[in-house]
C-alpha positions in Angstrom: 5.3 5.8 1.4 7.1 6.4 4.7 7.4 3.6 7.3 5.4 5.4 9.9 2.6 6.2 7.4 2.4 2.5 6.4 2.3 1.4 10.1 -0.4 3.9 10.8 -2.6 2.6 8.0 -2.1 -1.0 9.0 -3.0 -0.1 12.6 -6.5 0.8 11.5 -7.3 -2.6 10.0 -10.0 -4.8 11.6 -8.5 -7.9 13.3 -9.9 -11.3 14.2 -12.9 -10.9 16.5 -12.7 -14.6 17.6 -9.4 -16.2 16.5 -9.5 -19.9 15.7 -7.1 -21.9 17.9 -6.8 -24.8 15.4 -5.6 -22.5 12.7 -3.2 -20.6 15.0 -4.8 -17.3 14.1 -2.6 -14.6 15.5 -2.8 -11.1 14.0 0.3 -9.7 12.4 0.7 -6.4 14.2 1.2 -3.2 12.3 4.8 -2.8 13.8 6.0 -6.1 12.5 4.0 -6.1 9.2 5.2 -2.6 8.2 8.8 -3.4 8.8 8.6 -6.7 7.0 7.2 -5.2 3.8 9.2 -2.0 4.0 12.4 -4.1 4.3 11.3 -6.3 1.4 10.8 -3.2 -0.8 13.5 -0.8 0.3 16.3 -3.4 0.7 15.5 -5.8 -2.1 12.9 -4.2 -4.5 10.6 -7.2 -4.0 7.2 -5.5 -3.7 6.6 -2.4 -5.9 5.5 -3.4 -9.4 5.6 -7.1 -8.5 3.0 -9.9 -8.2 2.8 -10.6 -4.4 1.0 -13.5 -2.7 0.1 -13.5 1.0 -0.1 -17.1 2.3 -2.5 -17.5 5.2 -3.5 -13.9 4.7 -6.0 -13.9 7.7 -7.5 -10.4 7.8 -5.2 -9.3 5.1 -2.5 -7.2 6.8 0.5 -8.3 4.7 -1.6 -8.2 1.5 -2.8 -4.7 2.3 0.7 -3.6 3.1 1.9 -4.9 -0.3 -0.9 -3.1 -2.1 -0.1 0.2 -0.3 3.5 -0.2 -1.4 2.3 -0.4 -5.0 2.6 -4.1 -5.8 1.3 -4.6 -9.4 -1.0 -7.4 -8.3 -1.8 -8.8 -4.8 -3.3 -12.3 -4.0 -4.4 -13.3 -0.5 -4.9 -17.0 0.3 -6.6 -18.4 3.4 -8.5 -21.6 4.4 -10.9 -19.6 6.6 -13.8 -17.9 4.8 -14.5 -15.5 7.7 -10.9 -14.3 7.6 -11.3 -13.6 3.8 -14.4 -11.6 4.5 -12.4 -9.4 6.9 -9.6 -9.1 4.4 -12.1 -8.0 1.8 -13.5 -5.4 4.2 -10.0 -4.1 5.0 -9.0 -3.8 1.4 -12.3 -2.1 0.4 -11.9 0.4 3.3 -8.6 1.5 1.8 -9.9 1.2 -1.8 -7.3 -1.4 -2.7 -7.8 -4.2 -5.2 -6.7 -7.6 -3.8 -7.6 -11.0 -5.2 -8.7 -13.3 -2.4 -8.6 -17.1 -2.8 -10.2 -19.6 -0.4 -7.8 -22.6 -0.3 -5.7 -24.8 1.9 -2.0 -24.1 1.3 -1.3 -27.8 0.6 -3.8 -27.9 -2.3 -3.1 -24.4 -3.6 -3.3 -24.1 -7.3 -2.2 -20.7 -8.7 -2.3 -21.5 -12.4 -2.4 -18.4 -14.4 -0.6 -16.4 -11.8 3.2 -15.8 -12.0 4.1 -14.9 -8.5 7.3 -12.9 -7.8 7.2 -12.6 -4.1 5.4 -14.6 -1.3 4.9 -12.9 2.1 3.6 -14.8 5.1 3.2 -15.1 8.8 2.5 -18.9 8.9 1.3 -20.9 11.8 4.2 -21.5 14.2 3.4 -25.3 14.1 2.7 -25.5 17.9 -0.9 -26.7 17.5 -0.4 -28.7 14.3 3.1 -30.0 14.0 4.8 -29.2 10.6 2.2 -26.5 9.6 5.0 -23.9 9.3 6.9 -26.3 7.0 3.9 -26.8 4.7 3.8 -23.0 4.2 7.5 -22.6 3.6 7.6 -25.6 1.1 4.7 -24.2 -0.9 6.1 -20.6 -0.8 9.4 -21.7 -2.3 7.5 -23.6 -5.1 5.3 -20.6 -6.0 7.6 -17.6 -5.7 10.1 -16.8 -8.5 12.0 -14.1 -6.6 11.7 -14.3 -2.8 9.8 -15.6 0.2 9.5 -13.4 3.3 8.3 -15.3 6.4 8.2 -15.0 10.2 9.3 -18.0 12.3 10.1 -18.5 16.0 13.8 -17.7 16.7 14.0 -20.9 18.6 13.5 -22.9 15.4 16.2 -21.0 13.4 18.5 -23.9 12.7 15.7 -26.2 11.8 14.2 -23.6 9.4 17.5 -23.0 7.6 18.3 -26.7 7.2 14.8 -27.5 5.8 14.8 -24.5 3.4 18.2 -25.3 1.9 18.2 -29.1 2.1 14.6 -30.1 1.7 12.8 -27.2 -0.2 15.5 -26.2 -2.7 16.1 -22.6 -1.5 19.3 -21.0 -2.9 19.7 -18.9 0.1 18.0 -18.5 3.5 18.9 -15.3 5.5 17.6 -13.9 8.8 17.1 -10.2 8.1 16.3 -9.3 11.7 14.9 -10.6 15.0 11.6 -9.1 16.1 9.5 -9.3 19.3 6.1 -10.6 18.6 3.6 -9.6 21.2 0.8 -12.2 21.3 -2.3 -10.8 23.0 -4.2 -13.3 25.2 -6.2 -14.7 22.3 -7.0 -18.1 23.7 -8.1 -19.6 27.1 -4.8 -21.6 27.4 -2.8 -18.4 27.4 -2.0 -17.8 31.1 -0.6 -14.3 30.6 -2.4 -11.3 29.2 0.4 -10.9 26.6 3.1 -13.3 25.5 6.3 -11.9 24.1 7.9 -14.2 21.5 11.2 -13.7 19.6 10.6 -14.2 15.9 13.0 -14.1 12.9 12.2 -12.3 9.7 13.5 -14.5 6.9 14.2 -13.9 3.3 14.4 -17.1 1.2 15.5 -17.2 -2.5 14.0 -20.0 -4.5 15.7 -22.0 -7.1 15.7 -20.3 -10.5 12.8 -21.6 -12.7 13.7 -23.2 -16.0 12.1 -21.4 -18.9 9.8 -23.7 -20.8 
């Protein structure tokens, strides 16, 4: 599938009608989502034929993109049941088969699933301090191959140090810097649209010991 075709399909997905501020629900736009997954597949072979988990899947953009790129199995996880309903609608509209799990990331239990790749656009941690770190920590525990994640460029050094020193990543690499256009989703947003610099990261977890 070509990049433009992927972006076009993602652009047709239904997004949050009323985003929840406490969960930092910002939609992952089709421009960023398509490039994130396209890079994961075309540069690293981390999507097609793989088991992919989308942490904090929201309305399912990254999960849908993974399925469109022929992941063998896709799992979407979110704490918000209304988001999971949207993700279900979006995947059904495109006739995609995605497993959706209602769970907090901290208490996530994926027994029975061997996940190759985790993709996520986690909370930036501005409303709940450390929320982004919870996602990254769990992502590196669950993935056997790679974790792809978006984080504010302003937190680059902090993210790298935490991933390598605290969460056991073998490598932590910024693949590119992207501009994240946040629509005026909440009352406290003064501007109609906020433009934030974000990094697309690829983390490689420690190799699992075979039992």
